[in-house]
C-alpha positions as CSV (number, residue, x, y, z in Angstrom):
1,M,79.0,-54.8,-75.7
2,K,78.7,-58.1,-76.5
3,R,75.3,-60.2,-76.7
4,E,75.9,-63.3,-74.4
5,L,73.1,-63.4,-72.2
6,N,70.4,-65.6,-74.1
7,L,66.8,-66.2,-72.7
8,L,67.2,-68.3,-70.1
9,D,70.1,-66.5,-68.9
10,A,68.0,-63.1,-69.2
11,T,65.3,-65.7,-66.8
12,L,67.3,-66.9,-64.6
13,L,68.8,-62.8,-63.8
14,V,65.0,-62.1,-62.9
15,A,64.9,-64.8,-60.8
16,G,68.0,-64.6,-59.3
17,S,68.1,-60.7,-59.0
18,M,64.9,-61.0,-56.8
19,I,64.9,-64.1,-54.2
20,G,67.1,-63.0,-51.8
21,S,67.3,-63.3,-48.0
22,G,64.0,-61.1,-47.9
23,I,61.4,-64.4,-48.3
24,F,62.3,-65.7,-45.4
25,I,62.0,-62.8,-42.7
26,V,59.9,-60.4,-43.9
27,S,57.0,-62.6,-43.8
28,A,57.2,-62.0,-40.2
29,D,55.8,-58.6,-40.1
30,I,53.7,-58.9,-43.0
31,T,52.5,-61.7,-40.4
32,R,52.4,-59.0,-37.5
33,H,50.0,-55.9,-40.0
34,S,47.7,-59.0,-41.6
35,G,47.3,-61.4,-38.7
36,S,45.7,-63.7,-40.7
37,A,46.9,-66.4,-43.1
38,G,44.7,-65.8,-45.8
39,W,45.4,-61.9,-45.6
40,L,49.8,-62.7,-45.3
41,I,48.5,-65.0,-48.5
42,A,46.6,-62.6,-50.1
43,V,49.7,-59.9,-49.5
44,W,51.9,-61.6,-51.3
45,L,49.4,-62.3,-54.1
46,I,49.0,-58.5,-54.2
47,G,53.0,-58.0,-54.3
48,G,53.5,-60.4,-57.7
49,F,50.6,-59.3,-59.4
50,M,51.5,-55.5,-59.2
51,T,55.2,-57.0,-60.2
52,L,53.9,-59.1,-63.1
53,I,51.2,-56.4,-64.8
54,A,54.8,-53.8,-64.3
55,A,57.1,-56.5,-66.3
56,L,54.4,-57.4,-68.9
57,S,54.9,-53.2,-69.3
58,Y,58.2,-52.8,-69.4
59,G,58.3,-55.7,-72.4
60,E,57.0,-52.6,-74.9
61,L,59.1,-50.6,-73.4
62,S,62.1,-52.7,-73.6
63,A,61.1,-53.9,-77.4
64,M,61.0,-50.5,-78.2
65,Y,64.1,-49.5,-76.6
66,P,66.7,-52.6,-76.5
67,K,69.4,-50.4,-74.9
68,A,72.0,-51.3,-71.7
69,G,70.9,-48.7,-69.0
70,G,67.0,-50.2,-69.5
71,Q,64.7,-48.5,-67.3
72,Y,66.7,-45.3,-67.5
73,V,66.3,-45.1,-70.9
74,Y,63.1,-45.5,-71.0
75,L,62.3,-42.9,-68.4
76,K,64.4,-40.4,-70.9
77,E,62.4,-41.5,-74.2
78,A,59.2,-40.9,-71.8
79,Y,60.1,-37.9,-69.8
80,N,63.0,-35.8,-70.1
81,P,66.9,-36.9,-69.2
82,L,66.7,-34.8,-65.6
83,T,63.4,-37.6,-64.5
84,A,65.9,-40.2,-65.8
85,F,69.2,-39.0,-64.3
86,L,67.0,-38.8,-61.0
87,Y,66.5,-42.3,-61.1
88,G,70.2,-43.3,-62.0
89,W,71.2,-40.9,-58.9
90,S,68.6,-42.6,-56.8
91,L,69.7,-46.3,-58.4
92,F,73.6,-45.7,-57.2
93,A,72.6,-43.5,-54.3
94,V,70.4,-46.3,-52.6
95,I,68.4,-48.4,-54.4
96,Q,70.9,-50.8,-55.8
97,T,73.7,-50.0,-54.0
98,G,72.1,-50.1,-50.7
99,T,70.0,-53.4,-51.5
100,I,73.8,-54.8,-52.4
101,A,74.9,-53.9,-48.8
102,A,72.3,-55.4,-47.5
103,V,72.2,-58.1,-49.0
104,G,76.1,-59.0,-48.6
105,V,75.2,-58.3,-45.1
106,S,72.9,-60.6,-45.1
107,F,75.1,-63.5,-46.1
108,S,77.6,-62.7,-43.3
109,K,74.6,-62.7,-40.7
110,F,73.6,-66.4,-41.7
111,L,76.9,-68.0,-42.3
112,A,77.7,-66.8,-38.0
113,Y,74.9,-69.5,-37.2
114,L,77.9,-72.0,-38.8
115,V,81.1,-69.6,-37.3
116,P,80.3,-67.2,-35.1
117,Q,83.6,-65.3,-35.1
118,V,81.8,-63.3,-38.2
119,S,78.5,-62.2,-36.1
120,E,77.8,-58.8,-36.5
121,D,77.3,-58.4,-32.6
122,L,80.7,-58.7,-32.4
123,V,83.3,-55.0,-33.7
124,L,86.2,-56.1,-35.4
125,F,87.9,-52.2,-35.4
126,S,86.7,-49.2,-33.6
127,V,87.4,-45.5,-34.5
128,G,86.1,-43.3,-31.5
129,S,82.4,-44.2,-31.6
130,F,82.7,-45.8,-35.1
131,H,82.5,-49.6,-35.2
132,V,83.3,-52.0,-37.3
133,S,82.0,-55.8,-37.5
134,P,83.2,-58.3,-38.9
135,A,80.2,-59.4,-40.8
136,Q,80.4,-55.6,-42.9
137,V,84.1,-56.5,-43.6
138,L,83.2,-59.8,-45.2
139,A,79.8,-58.1,-46.9
140,I,82.7,-56.0,-48.5
141,G,84.9,-59.0,-49.1
142,I,82.3,-60.2,-51.0
143,I,80.8,-57.3,-53.5
144,F,84.5,-56.9,-53.9
145,F,84.8,-61.1,-55.2
146,L,81.6,-60.8,-57.2
147,T,82.4,-56.7,-58.8
148,W,85.6,-58.6,-59.7
149,A,84.3,-61.8,-61.6
150,N,82.2,-59.7,-63.2
151,T,85.1,-57.2,-64.3
152,K,86.2,-59.9,-66.6
153,G,83.2,-60.4,-68.9
154,V,79.7,-60.8,-68.8
155,K,79.9,-64.5,-69.4
156,G,81.7,-65.4,-66.3
157,G,79.1,-63.5,-64.5
158,K,76.2,-65.4,-66.1
159,V,78.1,-68.3,-65.4
160,I,78.4,-67.4,-61.2
161,Q,74.4,-66.3,-62.1
162,A,73.3,-69.7,-63.7
163,I,74.9,-71.5,-60.6
164,F,73.6,-70.1,-57.7
165,T,69.9,-68.7,-59.0
166,L,69.7,-73.0,-60.8
167,T,70.7,-74.3,-56.7
168,K,68.9,-71.7,-54.9
169,L,65.4,-72.6,-57.0
170,L,66.3,-76.0,-56.7
171,S,66.5,-76.0,-52.6
172,I,63.7,-73.9,-52.0
173,I,61.6,-76.3,-53.7
174,G,63.1,-78.8,-52.1
175,L,62.1,-77.0,-48.6
176,I,58.6,-76.1,-50.2
177,I,57.8,-80.2,-50.8
178,F,59.5,-81.5,-47.7
179,G,57.4,-78.7,-45.6
180,F,54.1,-80.0,-47.4
181,I,55.6,-83.9,-46.6
182,Y,55.6,-82.8,-42.8
183,F,52.5,-81.0,-43.1
184,K,50.2,-80.0,-39.3
185,P,46.9,-81.0,-39.3
186,Q,46.5,-79.0,-36.0
187,V,49.1,-75.7,-37.2
188,W,46.8,-75.5,-40.4
189,N,43.3,-75.5,-39.2
190,V,43.9,-73.6,-36.4
191,N,45.7,-70.7,-38.9
192,W,43.2,-71.2,-41.2
193,T,39.8,-71.1,-39.5
194,Q,39.9,-67.7,-39.2
195,A,41.9,-66.9,-42.4
196,W,40.4,-63.4,-43.5
197,D,40.7,-61.4,-40.1
198,L,42.4,-58.9,-40.4
199,Q,44.1,-57.6,-37.2
200,R,47.3,-56.5,-35.8
201,I,49.6,-59.2,-33.9
202,T,51.5,-57.5,-31.3
203,K,54.5,-58.3,-29.9
204,D,53.4,-60.3,-27.0
205,G,50.7,-62.8,-29.6
206,S,47.5,-59.8,-28.7
207,L,45.4,-59.3,-31.1
208,L,44.2,-55.9,-32.5
209,S,41.4,-54.8,-34.4
210,Y,41.8,-52.1,-37.2
211,E,39.2,-49.5,-36.8
212,G,37.9,-47.9,-40.4
213,L,38.9,-48.2,-44.0
214,P,42.1,-45.6,-43.6
215,A,43.1,-47.4,-40.8
216,I,43.0,-50.7,-43.0
217,G,44.5,-49.6,-46.1
218,G,47.3,-48.2,-43.4
219,A,48.1,-51.6,-42.8
220,L,47.6,-53.1,-45.9
221,A,50.6,-50.6,-47.2
222,S,52.3,-51.3,-44.1
223,A,51.9,-54.9,-44.6
224,L,53.2,-55.0,-48.6
225,V,56.3,-53.1,-48.2
226,G,58.0,-56.2,-47.1
227,A,56.8,-58.3,-50.0
228,I,57.5,-55.6,-52.4
229,M,60.8,-55.3,-51.6
230,S,61.1,-58.9,-51.6
231,Y,59.8,-58.4,-55.8
232,E,62.2,-55.8,-56.6
233,A,65.5,-55.9,-58.9
234,W,62.9,-57.4,-61.1
235,N,63.4,-55.0,-63.8
236,N,67.6,-55.4,-63.3
237,V,67.5,-57.5,-66.9
238,T,66.5,-54.4,-69.0
239,F,70.0,-52.9,-67.7
240,V,71.4,-55.6,-69.5
241,A,69.8,-55.2,-72.9
242,G,72.8,-54.7,-74.6
243,E,74.2,-57.8,-73.8
244,I,71.0,-59.8,-74.5
245,T,70.5,-62.0,-77.4
246,N,67.3,-60.9,-79.4
247,P,66.2,-58.4,-76.7
248,R,62.9,-57.3,-78.5
249,K,61.8,-60.5,-77.4
250,N,64.3,-62.0,-75.0
251,I,63.7,-59.3,-72.2
252,G,59.8,-59.0,-72.3
253,L,59.8,-62.8,-72.5
254,S,62.0,-63.0,-69.0
255,L,60.3,-61.0,-67.6
256,L,57.3,-62.9,-67.5
257,F,58.5,-65.9,-66.9
258,G,61.4,-64.6,-64.2
259,T,58.4,-63.1,-61.8
260,L,55.7,-65.9,-62.6
261,L,58.2,-68.2,-61.5
262,V,59.2,-65.6,-58.5
263,T,55.2,-65.1,-57.5
264,L,54.8,-69.5,-57.4
265,I,57.5,-70.3,-55.4
266,Y,57.3,-67.0,-52.5
267,V,53.3,-68.0,-52.4
268,L,53.7,-71.9,-52.3
269,L,56.4,-71.2,-49.5
270,N,54.5,-69.0,-47.5
271,I,51.4,-71.3,-47.7
272,M,54.2,-74.0,-46.6
273,F,55.1,-71.5,-43.8
274,T,51.4,-71.7,-42.2
275,A,51.2,-75.7,-42.4
276,V,54.2,-76.1,-40.3
277,L,54.4,-73.5,-37.9
278,P,51.6,-71.7,-35.6
279,L,50.5,-68.1,-37.1
280,H,51.7,-66.3,-33.6
281,E,55.1,-67.4,-34.2
282,I,55.7,-66.7,-38.0
283,A,55.0,-63.1,-36.6
284,T,56.6,-63.6,-33.1
285,A,60.2,-65.1,-34.7
286,E,63.4,-64.6,-33.2
287,K,64.7,-61.4,-35.7
288,D,61.8,-61.8,-37.9
289,R,63.7,-65.4,-38.9
290,V,60.8,-67.5,-40.3
291,G,62.7,-69.4,-42.3
292,I,64.8,-71.1,-40.0
293,G,62.1,-71.7,-37.6
294,A,60.0,-73.5,-40.8
295,S,63.1,-75.7,-41.2
296,H,63.9,-75.9,-37.5
297,A,60.0,-77.8,-37.9
298,I,60.5,-79.8,-40.3
299,F,64.3,-80.7,-39.9
300,G,64.9,-80.3,-36.0
301,S,68.4,-79.4,-34.6
302,E,69.9,-79.3,-38.6
303,G,66.9,-77.1,-40.1
304,T,69.3,-74.2,-38.8
305,V,72.5,-75.4,-41.2
306,I,69.8,-76.2,-43.5
307,I,68.3,-73.1,-44.2
308,A,71.8,-71.1,-43.5
309,L,72.9,-72.8,-46.1
310,L,70.1,-72.0,-48.3
311,I,70.0,-68.2,-47.9
312,M,73.9,-67.9,-48.7
313,V,73.5,-69.5,-51.6
314,A,70.4,-67.2,-52.3
315,T,72.3,-64.0,-51.0
316,F,75.3,-64.8,-53.1
317,G,73.2,-64.9,-56.3
318,C,71.3,-62.2,-55.6
319,N,74.2,-60.4,-55.3
320,N,76.2,-61.2,-58.2
321,G,72.9,-60.6,-60.9
322,L,72.2,-56.8,-58.8
323,I,76.1,-56.2,-59.0
324,L,76.4,-57.6,-63.1
325,A,72.8,-55.7,-63.7
326,G,73.3,-52.1,-61.9
327,A,76.6,-51.2,-63.3
328,R,75.2,-50.7,-67.1
329,V,73.1,-47.8,-65.3
330,Y,75.7,-45.9,-64.8
331,Y,77.6,-46.9,-68.3
332,S,74.5,-45.5,-69.9
333,M,74.2,-42.0,-68.2
334,A,78.0,-41.0,-68.2
335,K,77.3,-42.4,-72.3
336,D,75.0,-39.1,-71.7
337,G,77.0,-36.6,-70.1
338,L,75.7,-36.9,-66.7
339,F,78.2,-39.4,-64.8
340,F,81.8,-40.2,-64.3
341,R,83.4,-39.7,-67.6
342,R,85.8,-43.0,-67.4
343,T,82.3,-45.6,-66.4
344,A,81.3,-44.6,-69.7
345,K,84.6,-46.7,-70.9
346,L,84.4,-50.7,-71.5
347,N,87.1,-52.6,-70.7
348,R,88.7,-55.5,-72.7
349,H,86.2,-58.3,-71.3
350,S,83.3,-55.1,-73.2
351,V,82.0,-54.2,-69.8
352,P,81.5,-51.2,-67.6
353,A,84.8,-51.9,-65.5
354,V,85.0,-48.1,-63.8
355,A,81.4,-48.4,-63.5
356,L,80.8,-51.8,-61.6
357,W,84.0,-50.3,-59.3
358,A,82.3,-46.9,-58.5
359,Q,79.4,-48.9,-57.1
360,F,81.6,-51.2,-55.7
361,L,82.8,-48.5,-53.7
362,M,79.2,-46.7,-52.8
363,A,78.0,-50.1,-51.7
364,S,81.0,-50.5,-49.0
365,L,80.5,-47.4,-47.8
366,L,76.8,-48.1,-46.9
367,C,78.1,-51.4,-45.6
368,L,79.9,-49.7,-43.4
369,S,77.3,-47.2,-42.2
370,G,75.0,-49.8,-40.5
371,K,72.3,-48.8,-42.0
372,Y,71.7,-50.9,-44.8
373,G,68.0,-51.7,-42.7
374,D,67.1,-48.4,-42.9
375,L,68.0,-48.0,-46.3
376,L,65.8,-50.8,-47.9
377,D,63.0,-49.3,-46.3
378,M,63.4,-46.4,-48.4
379,I,64.2,-48.8,-51.3
380,T,60.5,-49.6,-51.3
381,F,58.9,-46.2,-51.8
382,I,61.5,-45.4,-54.2
383,A,61.8,-47.6,-57.0
384,V,57.5,-48.1,-56.6
385,L,57.2,-44.2,-57.6
386,F,59.5,-45.0,-60.2
387,Y,57.7,-48.0,-61.7
388,V,54.9,-45.8,-61.7
389,L,56.8,-43.1,-64.0
390,T,57.9,-45.8,-66.3
391,I,54.5,-47.2,-66.8
392,G,53.2,-43.8,-67.3
393,G,55.9,-43.7,-69.5
394,V,53.6,-46.7,-71.8
395,F,50.5,-44.0,-72.3
396,I,53.2,-40.7,-72.9
397,L,54.9,-43.1,-76.1
398,R,51.8,-44.4,-77.0
399,V,50.8,-41.0,-77.8
400,R,53.6,-39.0,-78.7
401,Q,54.9,-42.2,-80.9
402,P,52.3,-43.6,-82.2
403,A,54.0,-45.1,-85.5
404,A,56.8,-46.6,-83.4
405,E,57.8,-49.9,-83.9
406,R,56.6,-52.1,-81.0
407,P,57.7,-55.6,-81.5
408,Y,55.7,-56.4,-78.0
409,K,52.7,-54.9,-76.5
410,A,51.6,-54.2,-72.9
411,V,49.3,-57.2,-72.4
412,G,46.1,-55.8,-71.0
413,Y,46.6,-52.1,-72.2
414,P,45.3,-49.7,-71.2
415,I,43.4,-51.4,-68.6
416,L,46.2,-53.1,-67.2
417,P,49.0,-50.3,-66.5
418,A,46.5,-48.5,-65.1
419,V,45.6,-51.0,-62.6
420,Y,49.2,-50.4,-61.9
421,I,49.9,-46.7,-61.7
422,L,46.5,-47.1,-59.4
423,L,47.9,-49.4,-56.6
424,G,51.4,-48.3,-57.0
425,L,50.5,-44.1,-56.2
426,S,47.9,-45.5,-53.4
427,F,50.7,-47.6,-51.9
428,C,53.1,-44.4,-51.6
429,I,49.8,-42.1,-51.2
430,L,49.6,-44.5,-47.8
431,L,53.1,-44.7,-46.9
432,I,54.1,-41.3,-47.0
433,I,50.6,-41.1,-44.6
434,Y,51.1,-44.1,-42.3
435,K,55.5,-44.6,-42.9
436,P,56.7,-41.4,-42.9
437,G,60.1,-42.7,-41.9
438,F,60.1,-44.6,-44.9
439,T,59.4,-42.2,-47.1
440,W,60.6,-38.8,-47.0
441,P,64.5,-39.9,-46.8
442,G,64.1,-41.4,-49.8
443,L,62.6,-38.1,-51.5
444,I,64.7,-36.1,-50.5
445,I,67.7,-38.4,-51.4
446,T,66.3,-38.0,-54.5
447,L,65.7,-34.9,-54.6
448,I,69.3,-34.2,-54.0
449,G,69.3,-35.8,-57.3
450,V,68.4,-32.0,-58.9
451,P,70.8,-29.7,-58.4
452,L,73.7,-32.7,-59.0
453,Y,72.4,-32.8,-62.4
454,Y,72.5,-29.3,-62.9
455,L,76.0,-29.5,-62.3
456,Q,76.4,-32.9,-64.4
457,K,75.5,-31.1,-67.4
458,K,78.5,-31.8,-69.3
459,P,80.7,-35.3,-68.3
460,L,82.4,-35.4,-65.4
461,K,86.6,-35.4,-65.9
462,L,87.5,-38.4,-63.4
């Protein structure tokens, strides 16, 4: 692999892979569960704090093992090949490919504001009871184009990433600035009068109080699902460690800079939402599209077009980062004899083209499934579970390999990594109790990897 990604490229990959359409949508669900402006912002801060702690901990692991595959490699070194395979399998089965599918369909959904013919509500063709919409076909087309572009070398992928990430960052910053210019004092005062009253907002706008600590914990965990999902993919830069210059230094720095930048943008954007939209309008936005409501409040009827274009840019750049990074994990798995043998080969552009196309096929199947929304619900639980395991690996390797070279050490060790493990486990336990629909399907998908691991003890010939 060619080391053609510098610190700026790596930072843009972190930020670009994180910012998709979620930030413009999930605040509605968070508001319904939290019922107040203060808790809305607190949830985004908690999600950002957790992500930042995890990123700082991963910095130590990335400096120790600056290899393609990132988190897969860390789990293999700290635990065993089975644990690493379960992560790689989950990534291929749902985490990475499900996110790629969902982000691709989100692009189509917002393009439909400008071109109604690509709406997900239309049927392009049917086979019995199976229906395919223009949005799904377009999503597959976008994923195909970005996959093809990334088979031409990492340099082309990083150019696409830089252009679209910088464009969406500047656009979101511009939206935040315009939002505060059109600041509505009456809306702000009403939203922040009882900023810390934790309660549920129902679909009809009525308020319900939470009784007892378990109910409050469940509400916060449910609210955090959307926020953590929007912060997801921050770790993708570790997958491309084999293509980053000075990886022992630049991966850790890119994780720090990228997660800090995205956290700041997410918090400011949500503060802006509370300055232009009444809280009940955030909670009851049509199809949860808070970004469209805010843009309409700021720019008038043209706001729908502006936000649609912004989200299209955001999702296009997000998917490029996901596609670029994910294939490196399957490549590393194949090098260990745990994935299709041909995915362990690089093409003449020094990229794992077969792994890229395998990822494309899986993401396309998930696009056609129509279950991408459900998949995203599972992703959050599985991803946090593996983040907890990986950060636990920092402790394990400190004991097992005390003399190993650590050019960068986890900030705040052992307190901050332990805080993340505690918060992450609490989040997962509360989801198991209060949102079993999020957890059991994800666990089942992950555990299917156990028999698959033993079937793949030898490299698959395909």
